[in-house]
C-alpha positions, 0 to 999 in steps of 0.5 A: 223442150223440143226433141229433134230427130237427126237434125241437119245442122249447117252451123257456121261457127260464131266468130265474134273474136275474129281479129281481122275486121274488114267490114265497112259498116252501114249506118242503120240496121235498116241498111243491113236488113236491106242487104240481108234481104237481098242475100236471102232472096238470092239464096231462096232462088238457089244461089247460095254462093252468090247470096253469101258473097253479097255480104262478105265486105260487111262482115268481120270474118276473115276472108279465108275463113269466110271462103271456107265456110261458103264452101262448106255451105255450098256443099251442104245445099244438095243434102238439104234439098234432097231431105227437105224438097225444093225451095219455096222462098224465104221469109223474114221472121224478126229483128231482135235488139239488145241495147244499142250495139247488138242485134240479130236478123232472123229469117227462114229459108222455106223448103217443101217439107221444112225450113232452115233458120238463118241468124245474122248477128250485128254489132254497131261499132265505130264505123257503123253496123257490121255483120259480126257472124251468121249461122243457119240450121234446121232448128227453127222450132227453137224460134217458137220458144223465143215468142 
């Protein structure tokens, strides 16, 4: 087990029980991945808010909660850059599928001194694949435990 020293967590709460589903759904996971690739490219260029807004219509998170989460994340970005240095880009790590209806897309946002792990949790319902929820934190070493 890894020991973490004063982790900086920007944990966006899991909202799998959200009742206000507005997502349109995309036919294939590859379509969602194309979207999350664009999101992460935007985030890595310093436009966190713009990146998050890109997938708002593909998530089941109610609008008010999404806006609050986005505001919290945008406020945390200066703390991340102060601690981790300038952004170096992003990297897709892997796709994990469980059964026919659940998947996870994992990325890292690279900084000079550290990385942030981004996880997009996907669900395939009657309208296709939606981003059920997402989170990001600095616990990328946990990815090494999952190999």
